[in-house]
N, CA, C and O atoms as CSV, one atom per row, in Angstrom:
chain,resi,resn,atom,element,x,y,z
A,1,MET,N,N,-7.226,-17.270,5.385
A,1,MET,CA,C,-6.293,-16.322,4.795
A,1,MET,C,C,-6.714,-15.905,3.386
A,1,MET,O,O,-6.376,-14.812,2.931
A,2,THR,N,N,-7.447,-16.773,2.701
A,2,THR,CA,C,-7.862,-16.444,1.337
A,2,THR,C,C,-8.773,-15.225,1.328
A,2,THR,O,O,-8.655,-14.365,0.456
A,3,GLY,N,N,-9.682,-15.151,2.298
A,3,GLY,CA,C,-10.574,-13.998,2.388
A,3,GLY,C,C,-9.809,-12.702,2.616
A,3,GLY,O,O,-10.130,-11.675,2.020
A,4,LEU,N,N,-8.807,-12.747,3.469
A,4,LEU,CA,C,-7.984,-11.557,3.710
A,4,LEU,C,C,-7.195,-11.173,2.464
A,4,LEU,O,O,-7.028,-9.989,2.171
A,5,LEU,N,N,-6.713,-12.166,1.739
A,5,LEU,CA,C,-5.975,-11.894,0.509
A,5,LEU,C,C,-6.878,-11.216,-0.519
A,5,LEU,O,O,-6.465,-10.269,-1.188
A,6,HIS,N,N,-8.117,-11.708,-0.642
A,6,HIS,CA,C,-9.064,-11.087,-1.576
A,6,HIS,C,C,-9.397,-9.663,-1.145
A,6,HIS,O,O,-9.482,-8.766,-1.984
A,7,LEU,N,N,-9.587,-9.447,0.155
A,7,LEU,CA,C,-9.878,-8.106,0.663
A,7,LEU,C,C,-8.685,-7.189,0.412
A,7,LEU,O,O,-8.856,-6.046,-0.013
A,8,HIS,N,N,-7.502,-7.675,0.668
A,8,HIS,CA,C,-6.273,-6.905,0.439
A,8,HIS,C,C,-6.157,-6.541,-1.043
A,8,HIS,O,O,-5.803,-5.413,-1.385
A,9,ASN,N,N,-6.454,-7.489,-1.905
A,9,ASN,CA,C,-6.407,-7.282,-3.353
A,9,ASN,C,C,-7.446,-6.242,-3.787
A,9,ASN,O,O,-7.151,-5.367,-4.600
A,10,LEU,N,N,-8.642,-6.341,-3.251
A,10,LEU,CA,C,-9.710,-5.402,-3.607
A,10,LEU,C,C,-9.422,-3.991,-3.103
A,10,LEU,O,O,-9.671,-3.010,-3.805
A,11,LEU,N,N,-8.901,-3.897,-1.897
A,11,LEU,CA,C,-8.629,-2.578,-1.316
A,11,LEU,C,C,-7.547,-1.817,-2.070
A,11,LEU,O,O,-7.487,-0.590,-1.985
A,12,ARG,N,N,-6.691,-2.519,-2.807
A,12,ARG,CA,C,-5.673,-1.790,-3.572
A,12,ARG,C,C,-6.321,-0.864,-4.583
A,12,ARG,O,O,-5.837,0.242,-4.820
A,13,TRP,N,N,-7.433,-1.322,-5.188
A,13,TRP,CA,C,-8.132,-0.483,-6.162
A,13,TRP,C,C,-8.782,0.710,-5.484
A,13,TRP,O,O,-8.788,1.814,-6.029
A,14,VAL,N,N,-9.329,0.491,-4.296
A,14,VAL,CA,C,-9.933,1.583,-3.536
A,14,VAL,C,C,-8.866,2.629,-3.220
A,14,VAL,O,O,-9.096,3.828,-3.379
A,15,ILE,N,N,-7.709,2.174,-2.775
A,15,ILE,CA,C,-6.623,3.098,-2.433
A,15,ILE,C,C,-6.126,3.839,-3.674
A,15,ILE,O,O,-5.912,5.050,-3.621
A,16,LEU,N,N,-5.942,3.136,-4.780
A,16,LEU,CA,C,-5.475,3.804,-5.990
A,16,LEU,C,C,-6.457,4.875,-6.458
A,16,LEU,O,O,-6.041,5.977,-6.815
A,17,VAL,N,N,-7.745,4.568,-6.462
A,17,VAL,CA,C,-8.756,5.551,-6.881
A,17,VAL,C,C,-8.776,6.735,-5.915
A,17,VAL,O,O,-8.771,7.888,-6.346
A,18,LEU,N,N,-8.800,6.454,-4.613
A,18,LEU,CA,C,-8.807,7.530,-3.617
A,18,LEU,C,C,-7.540,8.378,-3.702
A,18,LEU,O,O,-7.601,9.599,-3.559
A,19,LEU,N,N,-6.419,7.753,-3.929
A,19,LEU,CA,C,-5.153,8.480,-4.000
A,19,LEU,C,C,-5.121,9.404,-5.211
A,19,LEU,O,O,-4.695,10.554,-5.102
A,20,ILE,N,N,-5.563,8.916,-6.354
A,20,ILE,CA,C,-5.615,9.760,-7.556
A,20,ILE,C,C,-6.618,10.896,-7.367
A,20,ILE,O,O,-6.343,12.037,-7.738
A,21,TRP,N,N,-7.778,10.587,-6.794
A,21,TRP,CA,C,-8.802,11.603,-6.512
A,21,TRP,C,C,-8.248,12.665,-5.556
A,21,TRP,O,O,-8.476,13.859,-5.752
A,22,THR,N,N,-7.534,12.237,-4.543
A,22,THR,CA,C,-6.957,13.156,-3.565
A,22,THR,C,C,-5.894,14.042,-4.207
A,22,THR,O,O,-5.836,15.240,-3.928
A,23,ILE,N,N,-5.058,13.469,-5.060
A,23,ILE,CA,C,-4.031,14.263,-5.744
A,23,ILE,C,C,-4.675,15.328,-6.625
A,23,ILE,O,O,-4.270,16.491,-6.604
A,24,ILE,N,N,-5.674,14.927,-7.396
A,24,ILE,CA,C,-6.369,15.894,-8.264
A,24,ILE,C,C,-6.985,17.002,-7.434
A,24,ILE,O,O,-6.835,18.179,-7.764
A,25,ASN,N,N,-7.680,16.644,-6.353
A,25,ASN,CA,C,-8.294,17.659,-5.500
A,25,ASN,C,C,-7.268,18.566,-4.838
A,25,ASN,O,O,-7.534,19.750,-4.631
A,26,ASN,N,N,-6.094,18.027,-4.502
A,26,ASN,CA,C,-5.040,18.858,-3.926
A,26,ASN,C,C,-4.533,19.880,-4.932
A,26,ASN,O,O,-4.270,21.027,-4.571
A,27,PHE,N,N,-4.393,19.473,-6.194
A,27,PHE,CA,C,-3.966,20.421,-7.217
A,27,PHE,C,C,-5.032,21.486,-7.472
A,27,PHE,O,O,-4.712,22.610,-7.859
A,28,LEU,N,N,-6.294,21.133,-7.257
A,28,LEU,CA,C,-7.394,22.083,-7.438
A,28,LEU,C,C,-7.708,22.853,-6.161
A,28,LEU,O,O,-8.656,23.637,-6.119
A,29,ASN,N,N,-6.913,22.629,-5.126
A,29,ASN,CA,C,-7.120,23.245,-3.811
A,29,ASN,C,C,-8.492,22.945,-3.223
A,29,ASN,O,O,-9.082,23.780,-2.538
A,30,LYS,N,N,-8.992,21.745,-3.498
A,30,LYS,CA,C,-10.248,21.261,-2.931
A,30,LYS,C,C,-9.920,20.063,-2.052
A,30,LYS,O,O,-9.663,18.969,-2.557
A,31,ASN,N,N,-9.929,20.261,-0.778
A,31,ASN,CA,C,-9.638,19.167,0.133
A,31,ASN,C,C,-10.898,18.791,0.893
A,31,ASN,O,O,-11.382,19.536,1.744
A,32,GLY,N,N,-11.409,17.629,0.567
A,32,GLY,CA,C,-12.616,17.146,1.214
A,32,GLY,C,C,-12.323,15.979,2.123
A,32,GLY,O,O,-11.217,15.834,2.644
A,33,LYS,N,N,-13.319,15.156,2.305
A,33,LYS,CA,C,-13.190,14.009,3.193
A,33,LYS,C,C,-12.395,12.865,2.593
A,33,LYS,O,O,-12.092,11.895,3.288
A,34,GLU,N,N,-12.051,12.959,1.315
A,34,GLU,CA,C,-11.319,11.867,0.682
A,34,GLU,C,C,-9.965,11.648,1.343
A,34,GLU,O,O,-9.471,10.521,1.364
A,35,THR,N,N,-9.351,12.706,1.887
A,35,THR,CA,C,-8.054,12.523,2.546
A,35,THR,C,C,-8.196,11.682,3.815
A,35,THR,O,O,-7.352,10.833,4.104
A,36,LYS,N,N,-9.243,11.919,4.548
A,36,LYS,CA,C,-9.476,11.137,5.769
A,36,LYS,C,C,-9.839,9.690,5.424
A,36,LYS,O,O,-9.361,8.753,6.065
A,37,ILE,N,N,-10.680,9.518,4.413
A,37,ILE,CA,C,-11.065,8.170,3.979
A,37,ILE,C,C,-9.836,7.419,3.470
A,37,ILE,O,O,-9.662,6.237,3.768
A,38,LEU,N,N,-8.977,8.106,2.698
A,38,LEU,CA,C,-7.746,7.491,2.191
A,38,LEU,C,C,-6.861,7.027,3.342
A,38,LEU,O,O,-6.309,5.928,3.290
A,39,THR,N,N,-6.720,7.836,4.362
A,39,THR,CA,C,-5.902,7.470,5.518
A,39,THR,C,C,-6.482,6.251,6.229
A,39,THR,O,O,-5.746,5.331,6.588
A,40,ILE,N,N,-7.783,6.243,6.431
A,40,ILE,CA,C,-8.434,5.116,7.108
A,40,ILE,C,C,-8.284,3.832,6.303
A,40,ILE,O,O,-7.930,2.791,6.858
A,41,VAL,N,N,-8.550,3.896,5.003
A,41,VAL,CA,C,-8.464,2.702,4.154
A,41,VAL,C,C,-7.019,2.210,4.061
A,41,VAL,O,O,-6.776,1.004,4.083
A,42,SER,N,N,-6.066,3.128,3.956
A,42,SER,CA,C,-4.671,2.692,3.844
A,42,SER,C,C,-4.177,2.065,5.139
A,42,SER,O,O,-3.396,1.114,5.103
A,43,HIS,N,N,-4.621,2.581,6.285
A,43,HIS,CA,C,-4.225,1.961,7.558
A,43,HIS,C,C,-4.894,0.598,7.740
A,43,HIS,O,O,-4.289,-0.318,8.298
A,44,THR,N,N,-6.120,0.458,7.281
A,44,THR,CA,C,-6.790,-0.840,7.307
A,44,THR,C,C,-6.041,-1.830,6.428
A,44,THR,O,O,-5.835,-2.983,6.806
A,45,MET,N,N,-5.639,-1.370,5.259
A,45,MET,CA,C,-4.862,-2.209,4.333
A,45,MET,C,C,-3.542,-2.627,4.973
A,45,MET,O,O,-3.106,-3.768,4.816
A,46,LEU,N,N,-2.911,-1.709,5.689
A,46,LEU,CA,C,-1.655,-2.026,6.364
A,46,LEU,C,C,-1.855,-3.123,7.406
A,46,LEU,O,O,-1.050,-4.050,7.494
A,47,LEU,N,N,-2.916,-3.023,8.189
A,47,LEU,CA,C,-3.184,-4.054,9.196
A,47,LEU,C,C,-3.425,-5.418,8.554
A,47,LEU,O,O,-2.915,-6.432,9.030
A,48,ILE,N,N,-4.195,-5.439,7.484
A,48,ILE,CA,C,-4.443,-6.697,6.768
A,48,ILE,C,C,-3.129,-7.253,6.220
A,48,ILE,O,O,-2.877,-8.456,6.299
A,49,GLY,N,N,-2.297,-6.378,5.668
A,49,GLY,CA,C,-1.009,-6.806,5.134
A,49,GLY,C,C,-0.084,-7.360,6.208
A,49,GLY,O,O,0.622,-8.342,5.977
A,50,ILE,N,N,-0.083,-6.737,7.375
A,50,ILE,CA,C,0.764,-7.228,8.472
A,50,ILE,C,C,0.298,-8.613,8.925
A,50,ILE,O,O,1.114,-9.500,9.176
A,51,ILE,N,N,-1.013,-8.786,9.025
A,51,ILE,CA,C,-1.556,-10.108,9.386
A,51,ILE,C,C,-1.123,-11.145,8.361
A,51,ILE,O,O,-0.694,-12.242,8.717
A,52,GLN,N,N,-1.239,-10.789,7.078
A,52,GLN,CA,C,-0.845,-11.722,6.021
A,52,GLN,C,C,0.646,-12.015,6.058
A,52,GLN,O,O,1.056,-13.147,5.801
A,53,TRP,N,N,1.461,-11.023,6.371
A,53,TRP,CA,C,2.903,-11.225,6.385
A,53,TRP,C,C,3.302,-12.212,7.480
A,53,TRP,O,O,4.159,-13.072,7.275
A,54,PHE,N,N,2.663,-12.076,8.653
A,54,PHE,CA,C,3.006,-12.972,9.756
A,54,PHE,C,C,2.333,-14.341,9.651
A,54,PHE,O,O,2.919,-15.342,10.063
A,55,ALA,N,N,1.117,-14.404,9.111
A,55,ALA,CA,C,0.359,-15.656,9.108
A,55,ALA,C,C,0.293,-16.330,7.735
A,55,ALA,O,O,-0.009,-17.520,7.652
A,56,GLY,N,N,0.568,-15.594,6.664
A,56,GLY,CA,C,0.433,-16.142,5.321
A,56,GLY,C,C,1.701,-16.827,4.837
A,56,GLY,O,O,2.706,-16.897,5.545
A,57,ALA,N,N,1.627,-17.322,3.630
A,57,ALA,CA,C,2.725,-18.102,3.054
A,57,ALA,C,C,3.833,-17.239,2.459
A,57,ALA,O,O,4.935,-17.742,2.240
A,58,TRP,N,N,3.578,-15.940,2.187
A,58,TRP,CA,C,4.539,-15.118,1.463
A,58,TRP,C,C,5.337,-14.167,2.342
A,58,TRP,O,O,5.983,-13.258,1.821
A,59,GLY,N,N,5.314,-14.344,3.633
A,59,GLY,CA,C,6.047,-13.440,4.517
A,59,GLY,C,C,7.041,-14.169,5.384
A,59,GLY,O,O,8.008,-14.757,4.900
A,60,LEU,N,N,6.786,-14.122,6.671
A,60,LEU,CA,C,7.691,-14.712,7.649
A,60,LEU,C,C,7.908,-16.204,7.424
A,60,LEU,O,O,9.032,-16.692,7.541
A,61,LYS,N,N,6.832,-16.935,7.100
A,61,LYS,CA,C,6.966,-18.383,6.867
A,61,LYS,C,C,7.895,-18.680,5.694
A,61,LYS,O,O,8.677,-19.630,5.738
A,62,LEU,N,N,7.807,-17.866,4.648
A,62,LEU,CA,C,8.673,-18.052,3.485
A,62,LEU,C,C,10.134,-17.810,3.875
A,62,LEU,O,O,11.017,-18.574,3.484
A,63,ILE,N,N,10.385,-16.764,4.633
A,63,ILE,CA,C,11.749,-16.474,5.087
A,63,ILE,C,C,12.277,-17.622,5.939
A,63,ILE,O,O,13.429,-18.029,5.790
A,64,GLN,N,N,11.437,-18.144,6.833
A,64,GLN,CA,C,11.850,-19.258,7.689
A,64,GLN,C,C,12.113,-20.527,6.877
A,64,GLN,O,O,13.038,-21.277,7.187
A,65,ASN,N,N,11.314,-20.770,5.850
A,65,ASN,CA,C,11.444,-22.001,5.058
A,65,ASN,C,C,12.639,-21.998,4.116
A,65,ASN,O,O,13.351,-22.997,4.019
A,66,VAL,N,N,12.867,-20.887,3.421
A,66,VAL,CA,C,13.938,-20.881,2.416
A,66,VAL,C,C,15.196,-20.168,2.894
A,66,VAL,O,O,16.262,-20.337,2.301
A,67,GLY,N,N,15.090,-19.387,3.937
A,67,GLY,CA,C,16.235,-18.624,4.426
A,67,GLY,C,C,16.337,-17.294,3.709
A,67,GLY,O,O,15.957,-17.166,2.545
A,68,MET,N,N,16.853,-16.310,4.417
A,68,MET,CA,C,16.916,-14.959,3.862
A,68,MET,C,C,17.860,-14.868,2.666
A,68,MET,O,O,17.572,-14.148,1.710
A,69,GLY,N,N,18.964,-15.574,2.703
A,69,GLY,CA,C,19.913,-15.534,1.587
A,69,GLY,C,C,19.309,-16.041,0.293
A,69,GLY,O,O,19.443,-15.403,-0.751
A,70,ALA,N,N,18.643,-17.189,0.357
A,70,ALA,CA,C,18.002,-17.760,-0.836
A,70,ALA,C,C,16.831,-16.891,-1.293
A,70,ALA,O,O,16.613,-16.714,-2.491
A,71,LEU,N,N,16.095,-16.361,-0.348
A,71,LEU,CA,C,14.951,-15.513,-0.679
A,71,LEU,C,C,15.398,-14.270,-1.445
A,71,LEU,O,O,14.749,-13.867,-2.410
A,72,MET,N,N,16.497,-13.668,-1.019
A,72,MET,CA,C,16.969,-12.441,-1.657
A,72,MET,C,C,17.483,-12.683,-3.077
A,72,MET,O,O,17.606,-11.737,-3.856
A,73,LYS,N,N,17.782,-13.927,-3.418
A,73,LYS,CA,C,18.240,-14.264,-4.771
A,73,LYS,C,C,17.078,-14.527,-5.723
A,73,LYS,O,O,17.272,-14.560,-6.938
A,74,ASN,N,N,15.874,-14.715,-5.187
A,74,ASN,CA,C,14.691,-15.000,-5.995
A,74,ASN,C,C,13.839,-13.730,-6.075
A,74,ASN,O,O,13.320,-13.271,-5.058
A,75,ALA,N,N,13.692,-13.163,-7.271
A,75,ALA,CA,C,13.021,-11.875,-7.445
A,75,ALA,C,C,11.570,-11.883,-6.950
A,75,ALA,O,O,11.142,-10.944,-6.278
A,76,GLU,N,N,10.815,-12.934,-7.277
A,76,GLU,CA,C,9.406,-12.980,-6.869
A,76,GLU,C,C,9.279,-13.092,-5.355
A,76,GLU,O,O,8.468,-12.397,-4.743
A,77,GLN,N,N,10.070,-13.957,-4.760
A,77,GLN,CA,C,10.010,-14.121,-3.308
A,77,GLN,C,C,10.472,-12.849,-2.595
A,77,GLN,O,O,9.885,-12.454,-1.589
A,78,ARG,N,N,11.516,-12.212,-3.112
A,78,ARG,CA,C,12.022,-10.970,-2.516
A,78,ARG,C,C,10.962,-9.873,-2.586
A,78,ARG,O,O,10.775,-9.117,-1.633
A,79,LEU,N,N,10.270,-9.793,-3.727
A,79,LEU,CA,C,9.204,-8.798,-3.875
A,79,LEU,C,C,8.124,-9.008,-2.829
A,79,LEU,O,O,7.719,-8.062,-2.153
A,80,MET,N,N,7.657,-10.236,-2.691
A,80,MET,CA,C,6.522,-10.504,-1.810
A,80,MET,C,C,6.876,-10.436,-0.324
A,80,MET,O,O,6.063,-9.984,0.483
A,81,ALA,N,N,8.064,-10.874,0.043
A,81,ALA,CA,C,8.411,-10.965,1.461
A,81,ALA,C,C,9.132,-9.727,1.993
A,81,ALA,O,O,9.102,-9.463,3.195
A,82,VAL,N,N,9.783,-8.962,1.102
A,82,VAL,CA,C,10.590,-7.841,1.581
A,82,VAL,C,C,10.201,-6.519,0.917
A,82,VAL,O,O,9.796,-5.576,1.597
A,83,GLU,N,N,10.323,-6.452,-0.407
A,83,GLU,CA,C,10.147,-5.181,-1.109
A,83,GLU,C,C,8.728,-4.636,-1.005
A,83,GLU,O,O,8.535,-3.462,-0.690
A,84,HIS,N,N,7.735,-5.480,-1.268
A,84,HIS,CA,C,6.336,-5.034,-1.211
A,84,HIS,C,C,5.973,-4.519,0.188
A,84,HIS,O,O,5.475,-3.400,0.306
A,85,PRO,N,N,6.204,-5.296,1.241
A,85,PRO,CA,C,5.821,-4.800,2.573
A,85,PRO,C,C,6.541,-3.513,2.982
A,85,PRO,O,O,5.908,-2.589,3.493
A,86,LEU,N,N,7.843,-3.446,2.765
A,86,LEU,CA,C,8.584,-2.251,3.182
A,86,LEU,C,C,8.181,-1.016,2.386
A,86,LEU,O,O,8.025,0.070,2.944
A,87,THR,N,N,8.015,-1.188,1.097
A,87,THR,CA,C,7.617,-0.064,0.252
A,87,THR,C,C,6.221,0.427,0.618
A,87,THR,O,O,5.976,1.633,0.649
A,88,MET,N,N,5.310,-0.493,0.893
A,88,MET,CA,C,3.946,-0.088,1.244
A,88,MET,C,C,3.892,0.597,2.610
A,88,MET,O,O,3.090,1.509,2.810
A,89,ILE,N,N,4.724,0.173,3.538
A,89,ILE,CA,C,4.782,0.860,4.836
A,89,ILE,C,C,5.245,2.307,4.638
A,89,ILE,O,O,4.695,3.229,5.240
A,90,ILE,N,N,6.255,2.495,3.797
A,90,ILE,CA,C,6.733,3.850,3.501
A,90,ILE,C,C,5.642,4.659,2.814
A,90,ILE,O,O,5.426,5.822,3.155
A,91,ALA,N,N,4.948,4.054,1.845
A,91,ALA,CA,C,3.876,4.755,1.124
A,91,ALA,C,C,2.744,5.158,2.069
A,91,ALA,O,O,2.210,6.262,1.960
A,92,ILE,N,N,2.381,4.283,2.980
A,92,ILE,CA,C,1.304,4.599,3.917
A,92,ILE,C,C,1.748,5.680,4.898
A,92,ILE,O,O,0.938,6.507,5.316
A,93,ALA,N,N,3.017,5.678,5.265
A,93,ALA,CA,C,3.541,6.772,6.097
A,93,ALA,C,C,3.437,8.103,5.347
A,93,ALA,O,O,3.081,9.122,5.937
A,94,LEU,N,N,3.745,8.094,4.052
A,94,LEU,CA,C,3.627,9.309,3.243
A,94,LEU,C,C,2.174,9.762,3.122
A,94,LEU,O,O,1.891,10.959,3.165
A,95,ILE,N,N,1.254,8.810,2.970
A,95,ILE,CA,C,-0.172,9.153,2.926
A,95,ILE,C,C,-0.592,9.791,4.245
A,95,ILE,O,O,-1.352,10.759,4.257
A,96,THR,N,N,-0.102,9.251,5.345
A,96,THR,CA,C,-0.432,9.795,6.664
A,96,THR,C,C,0.117,11.213,6.819
A,96,THR,O,O,-0.588,12.098,7.304
A,97,VAL,N,N,1.361,11.435,6.414
A,97,VAL,CA,C,1.954,12.772,6.481
A,97,VAL,C,C,1.188,13.729,5.571
A,97,VAL,O,O,0.966,14.885,5.930
A,98,GLY,N,N,0.785,13.250,4.394
A,98,GLY,CA,C,-0.031,14.074,3.502
A,98,GLY,C,C,-1.346,14.478,4.149
A,98,GLY,O,O,-1.781,15.622,4.021
A,99,GLY,N,N,-1.976,13.545,4.840
A,99,GLY,CA,C,-3.230,13.850,5.536
A,99,GLY,C,C,-3.033,14.880,6.637
A,99,GLY,O,O,-3.878,15.752,6.836
A,100,ILE,N,N,-1.925,14.781,7.348
A,100,ILE,CA,C,-1.615,15.763,8.393
A,100,ILE,C,C,-1.370,17.135,7.762
A,100,ILE,O,O,-1.806,18.154,8.298
A,101,SER,N,N,-0.675,17.161,6.628
A,101,SER,CA,C,-0.416,18.422,5.931
A,101,SER,C,C,-1.712,19.071,5.465
A,101,SER,O,O,-1.877,20.287,5.567
A,102,VAL,N,N,-2.638,18.250,4.950
A,102,VAL,CA,C,-3.935,18.777,4.523
A,102,VAL,C,C,-4.676,19.366,5.726
A,102,VAL,O,O,-5.252,20.451,5.643
A,103,LYS,N,N,-4.652,18.650,6.823
A,103,LYS,CA,C,-5.341,19.091,8.037
A,103,LYS,C,C,-4.778,20.424,8.543
A,103,LYS,O,O,-5.518,21.257,9.067
A,104,LYS,N,N,-3.474,20.617,8.384
A,104,LYS,CA,C,-2.827,21.858,8.818
A,104,LYS,C,C,-2.916,22.960,7.769
A,104,LYS,O,O,-2.461,24.081,7.997
A,105,GLY,N,N,-3.507,22.636,6.614
A,105,GLY,CA,C,-3.682,23.629,5.560
A,105,GLY,C,C,-2.443,23.906,4.735
A,105,GLY,O,O,-2.363,24.945,4.079
A,106,LYS,N,N,-1.491,23.017,4.752
A,106,LYS,CA,C,-0.264,23.198,3.971
A,106,LYS,C,C,-0.494,22.754,2.529
A,106,LYS,O,O,-1.304,21.868,2.258
A,107,SER,N,N,0.226,23.380,1.622
A,107,SER,CA,C,0.032,23.074,0.203
A,107,SER,C,C,0.974,21.977,-0.303
A,107,SER,O,O,0.923,21.628,-1.482
A,108,ASN,N,N,1.825,21.431,0.558
A,108,ASN,CA,C,2.792,20.416,0.121
A,108,ASN,C,C,2.240,18.998,0.150
A,108,ASN,O,O,2.951,18.063,-0.220
A,109,ALA,N,N,0.997,18.809,0.578
A,109,ALA,CA,C,0.424,17.469,0.729
A,109,ALA,C,C,0.441,16.687,-0.576
A,109,ALA,O,O,0.686,15.481,-0.574
A,110,LYS,N,N,0.183,17.360,-1.681
A,110,LYS,CA,C,0.104,16.659,-2.972
A,110,LYS,C,C,1.395,15.925,-3.301
A,110,LYS,O,O,1.357,14.879,-3.949
A,111,TRP,N,N,2.545,16.454,-2.866
A,111,TRP,CA,C,3.825,15.815,-3.171
A,111,TRP,C,C,4.012,14.533,-2.368
A,111,TRP,O,O,4.606,13.572,-2.859
A,112,PHE,N,N,3.508,14.515,-1.139
A,112,PHE,CA,C,3.532,13.277,-0.356
A,112,PHE,C,C,2.660,12.219,-1.032
A,112,PHE,O,O,3.039,11.051,-1.123
A,113,TYR,N,N,1.486,12.647,-1.504
A,113,TYR,CA,C,0.565,11.720,-2.162
A,113,TYR,C,C,1.126,11.211,-3.492
A,113,TYR,O,O,0.979,10.034,-3.820
A,114,ILE,N,N,1.762,12.088,-4.248
A,114,ILE,CA,C,2.344,11.667,-5.525
A,114,ILE,C,C,3.458,10.654,-5.295
A,114,ILE,O,O,3.526,9.639,-5.988
A,115,LEU,N,N,4.322,10.918,-4.336
A,115,LEU,CA,C,5.407,9.981,-4.031
A,115,LEU,C,C,4.843,8.649,-3.546
A,115,LEU,O,O,5.346,7.589,-3.919
A,116,ALA,N,N,3.801,8.699,-2.717
A,116,ALA,CA,C,3.148,7.462,-2.255
A,116,ALA,C,C,2.585,6.684,-3.443
A,116,ALA,O,O,2.730,5.463,-3.503
A,117,LEU,N,N,1.948,7.371,-4.383
A,117,LEU,CA,C,1.386,6.705,-5.560
A,117,LEU,C,C,2.484,6.032,-6.391
A,117,LEU,O,O,2.311,4.898,-6.838
A,118,VAL,N,N,3.593,6.711,-6.598
A,118,VAL,CA,C,4.704,6.138,-7.364
A,118,VAL,C,C,5.230,4.885,-6.659
A,118,VAL,O,O,5.465,3.863,-7.304
A,119,LEU,N,N,5.414,4.960,-5.348
A,119,LEU,CA,C,5.905,3.801,-4.596
A,119,LEU,C,C,4.927,2.629,-4.680
A,119,LEU,O,O,5.333,1.487,-4.894
A,120,ILE,N,N,3.649,2.920,-4.512
A,120,ILE,CA,C,2.635,1.863,-4.557
A,120,ILE,C,C,2.607,1.206,-5.935
A,120,ILE,O,O,2.595,-0.020,-6.044
A,121,LEU,N,N,2.596,2.019,-6.972
A,121,LEU,CA,C,2.561,1.461,-8.333
A,121,LEU,C,C,3.814,0.648,-8.646
A,121,LEU,O,O,3.756,-0.308,-9.419
A,122,SER,N,N,4.943,1.021,-8.052
A,122,SER,CA,C,6.191,0.311,-8.338
A,122,SER,C,C,6.263,-1.061,-7.682
A,122,SER,O,O,7.003,-1.925,-8.151
A,123,ARG,N,N,5.510,-1.280,-6.606
A,123,ARG,CA,C,5.652,-2.537,-5.875
A,123,ARG,C,C,4.355,-3.329,-5.707
A,123,ARG,O,O,4.311,-4.264,-4.907
A,124,ILE,N,N,3.319,-2.981,-6.431
A,124,ILE,CA,C,2.139,-3.845,-6.468
A,124,ILE,C,C,2.519,-5.083,-7.271
A,124,ILE,O,O,3.099,-4.957,-8.350
A,125,PRO,N,N,2.207,-6.272,-6.773
A,125,PRO,CA,C,2.516,-7.486,-7.552
A,125,PRO,C,C,1.540,-7.626,-8.724
A,125,PRO,O,O,0.537,-8.331,-8.618
A,126,TRP,N,N,1.835,-6.961,-9.828
A,126,TRP,CA,C,0.935,-6.906,-10.981
A,126,TRP,C,C,0.742,-8.256,-11.644
A,126,TRP,O,O,-0.231,-8.440,-12.375
A,127,ALA,N,N,1.626,-9.193,-11.415
A,127,ALA,CA,C,1.490,-10.521,-12.027
A,127,ALA,C,C,0.334,-11.308,-11.411
A,127,ALA,O,O,-0.141,-12.279,-11.999
A,128,ARG,N,N,-0.113,-10.892,-10.240
A,128,ARG,CA,C,-1.242,-11.567,-9.606
A,128,ARG,C,C,-2.545,-11.106,-10.245
A,128,ARG,O,O,-2.555,-10.152,-11.024
A,129,ALA,N,N,-3.633,-11.774,-9.920
A,129,ALA,CA,C,-4.944,-11.428,-10.480
A,129,ALA,C,C,-5.283,-9.979,-10.179
A,129,ALA,O,O,-5.038,-9.495,-9.074
A,130,LEU,N,N,-5.848,-9.285,-11.165
A,130,LEU,CA,C,-6.180,-7.881,-10.985
A,130,LEU,C,C,-7.401,-7.691,-10.073
A,130,LEU,O,O,-7.545,-6.645,-9.441
A,131,PHE,N,N,-8.249,-8.669,-10.008
A,131,PHE,CA,C,-9.424,-8.594,-9.146
A,131,PHE,C,C,-9.516,-9.862,-8.316
A,131,PHE,O,O,-9.121,-10.930,-8.784
A,132,PRO,N,N,-10.032,-9.770,-7.086
A,132,PRO,CA,C,-10.103,-10.942,-6.211
A,132,PRO,C,C,-10.870,-12.103,-6.848
A,132,PRO,O,O,-11.876,-11.908,-7.529
A,133,GLY,N,N,-10.375,-13.292,-6.610
A,133,GLY,CA,C,-11.055,-14.484,-7.085
A,133,GLY,C,C,-10.777,-14.847,-8.529
A,133,GLY,O,O,-11.303,-15.843,-9.026
A,134,MET,N,N,-9.961,-14.059,-9.210
A,134,MET,CA,C,-9.671,-14.336,-10.622
A,134,MET,C,C,-8.473,-15.240,-10.737
A,134,MET,O,O,-8.068,-15.591,-11.845
């Protein structure tokens, strides 16, 4: 699980850079392959996160061990087991909708990407190491 955690941690930087690059290109009306790469990387990140939630210590096991009531009273546990996963699923859905909008040639894609970026930045566990292995 440690390897997956490090990969998950590293991919957040890839997603943040790709997301900012995609937003800038959308405002400049330049849509390249970064939207497709962003979608692929974010879906890969989602799969890794789901595996970690079910098999790791900060998801389902934590809920089973402490109970949902106690978990919801603890800010750090609530962030890791509930808020982070749900918010990231919503953000990845927005990235996917943005990619579909780009593919259809619509100009509203940038707003999906901006909202996804705000959601991601709001629920990244910043207290953890900024780079894997630190």
